[in-house]
C-alpha positions as CSV (number, residue, x, y, z in Angstrom):
1,M,0.1,0.0,0.0
2,K,2.8,2.5,1.0
3,T,4.7,1.5,-2.4
4,I,1.4,2.4,-4.4
5,F,0.9,5.6,-2.6
6,F,4.6,6.4,-3.1
7,V,4.3,5.8,-6.7
8,I,1.0,7.9,-7.1
9,I,2.9,10.8,-5.2
10,V,6.0,10.6,-7.4
11,T,3.8,10.5,-10.6
12,A,1.8,13.6,-9.3
13,I,5.0,15.4,-8.7
14,I,6.3,14.7,-12.1
15,V,3.1,15.8,-13.6
16,A,3.1,18.9,-11.5
17,A,6.7,19.7,-12.4
18,S,6.0,20.1,-16.0
19,C,3.6,23.0,-15.2
20,K,4.6,26.6,-15.6
21,S,2.0,28.8,-14.0
22,K,2.4,30.0,-10.3
23,A,-0.8,28.1,-9.3
24,Q,0.7,24.9,-10.8
25,K,3.8,25.5,-8.7
26,D,1.8,26.2,-5.6
27,A,0.1,22.8,-6.3
28,E,3.3,21.1,-6.7
29,K,4.5,22.6,-3.5
30,Y,1.4,21.1,-1.8
31,M,2.0,17.7,-3.2
32,N,5.5,17.8,-2.0
33,Q,4.4,18.6,1.5
34,I,2.0,15.8,1.6
35,E,4.7,13.3,0.3
36,K,7.2,14.8,3.0
37,T,4.4,14.2,5.6
38,M,3.8,10.6,4.5
39,K,7.4,9.7,4.5
40,E,8.0,11.2,7.9
41,N,5.1,9.7,9.5
42,S,4.6,6.3,8.0
43,P,5.0,3.9,10.9
44,A,7.2,1.0,10.3
45,N,4.8,-1.4,12.0
46,T,1.3,0.1,12.3
47,D,0.3,-2.9,14.7
48,D,2.7,-1.7,17.3
49,Q,1.3,2.0,17.2
50,Q,-1.4,3.0,19.4
51,K,-4.1,5.4,18.5
52,T,-3.3,9.0,19.4
53,S,-5.6,10.5,21.9
54,T,-8.2,12.9,20.6
55,A,-8.1,16.8,20.8
56,S,-10.5,18.7,23.0
57,G,-12.8,18.9,20.1
58,T,-12.9,22.7,20.4
59,I,-14.3,24.2,17.0
60,P,-14.5,27.9,16.7
61,Q,-17.8,29.5,16.2
62,G,-18.8,29.6,12.5
63,M,-16.5,26.5,11.8
64,E,-19.2,23.7,13.0
65,N,-19.8,22.7,9.3
66,I,-16.0,21.5,9.1
67,V,-17.1,18.3,10.8
68,G,-17.4,15.6,8.0
69,E,-15.6,13.9,5.2
70,W,-13.7,15.8,2.6
71,E,-12.1,15.1,-0.8
72,L,-9.7,17.4,-2.4
73,V,-10.9,18.8,-5.7
74,G,-8.1,21.0,-6.8
75,V,-6.2,24.1,-6.2
76,V,-7.0,27.7,-7.6
77,N,-4.5,30.7,-7.6
78,D,-5.9,33.5,-5.6
79,I,-5.1,36.0,-8.5
80,N,-6.4,39.2,-6.5
81,D,-5.4,38.0,-3.1
82,N,-8.8,38.6,-1.8
83,R,-8.9,35.2,0.1
84,Q,-12.0,34.1,-2.0
85,V,-12.4,31.6,-4.7
86,D,-13.9,34.0,-7.4
87,Q,-15.6,32.7,-10.5
88,V,-12.7,33.7,-12.7
89,E,-10.3,31.8,-10.5
90,R,-12.5,28.9,-10.4
91,K,-12.3,28.5,-14.0
92,D,-8.7,28.0,-13.9
93,L,-8.9,25.3,-11.3
94,I,-6.0,22.8,-11.3
95,P,-7.7,19.3,-10.8
96,A,-6.2,17.2,-7.9
97,T,-4.0,14.6,-9.5
98,Y,-4.6,12.2,-6.6
99,K,-7.4,11.8,-4.1
100,D,-6.6,13.5,-0.9
101,Y,-9.0,12.9,1.9
102,M,-9.8,14.3,5.2
103,K,-12.3,13.0,7.8
104,L,-12.8,15.4,10.8
105,N,-15.0,14.3,13.7
106,N,-16.6,16.4,16.4
107,D,-14.3,15.2,19.1
108,G,-11.0,16.4,17.3
109,S,-10.1,13.1,15.8
110,G,-10.0,12.1,12.3
111,L,-8.3,10.7,9.2
112,F,-6.1,12.5,6.8
113,T,-4.7,11.8,3.1
114,T,-5.1,8.8,0.9
115,A,-3.4,6.5,3.4
116,R,-6.1,7.3,5.9
117,M,-3.5,8.5,8.5
118,E,-5.1,8.5,11.9
119,G,-4.6,11.5,14.2
120,R,-6.3,14.5,15.5
121,Y,-6.9,18.1,14.3
122,E,-7.3,21.5,15.8
123,V,-8.5,24.7,14.5
124,N,-7.4,27.8,16.4
125,E,-8.9,31.1,16.9
126,K,-7.3,32.5,13.7
127,K,-8.9,29.4,11.9
128,F,-5.8,27.7,11.1
129,L,-6.2,24.0,10.5
130,N,-3.3,21.8,12.1
131,W,-3.2,18.0,11.8
132,Y,-1.4,15.9,14.4
133,D,-0.3,12.3,13.4
134,R,-0.1,9.3,15.8
135,A,3.3,10.4,17.1
136,N,1.7,13.9,17.7
137,G,3.8,15.6,14.9
138,R,2.1,18.8,13.6
139,H,1.4,19.3,9.9
140,R,0.2,22.6,8.8
141,V,-2.8,22.4,6.6
142,G,-3.7,26.0,6.2
143,T,-6.1,28.8,7.0
144,I,-9.8,28.0,6.7
145,I,-11.2,30.8,4.2
146,S,-14.6,29.4,4.1
147,V,-16.7,26.4,4.9
148,T,-20.3,25.5,3.9
149,K,-22.2,22.4,3.8
150,E,-20.6,21.4,0.4
151,E,-17.3,23.1,0.1
152,L,-14.1,23.9,2.2
153,H,-11.6,26.5,1.1
154,I,-8.2,26.4,2.7
155,K,-5.5,28.8,2.0
156,E,-2.0,27.1,1.9
157,P,0.4,28.2,4.3
158,G,3.0,30.4,2.7
159,G,1.4,30.1,-0.7
160,S,-1.1,31.8,-2.9
161,G,-3.1,28.8,-3.6
162,L,-6.6,28.0,-2.3
163,L,-7.2,24.3,-1.8
164,I,-10.9,23.4,-2.7
165,W,-12.3,20.4,-0.8
166,K,-15.8,18.9,-1.5
167,R,-17.9,17.0,1.0
168,S,-17.8,13.3,0.0
């Protein structure tokens, strides 16, 4: 399973590397972060690992819709830097080259990425989403721009890309 996931990630990186626009480079950066996360946090023997204790489950006001299952649709470049997915930007959506997945539970526990990495998440008062793996290692997901019943928009940390997630 790890080998298949690694091949998928490498393929996605090669495809992304052939792109030239800033948004496509931001998408490549995001895929590289996912690959790095998977390499650093894939346990050698998952049977020996214990489940991470869940977070407090505190979800900031207005973020209640974040609970649920999400699949990454793609990335758009926030051209006008207004932290919104405008219709013009949506037309230039770069589709996800792999299926990225998040399941966020009420109690702060969840699953993340195609490998279904167990862990927990936190959303701080600035609406920044952090993911913590089994070893309690932190992975910065990004700032939640908007969340509705159907879509979740997250601004990449340090990038101009807006990740678009659809409820699955």
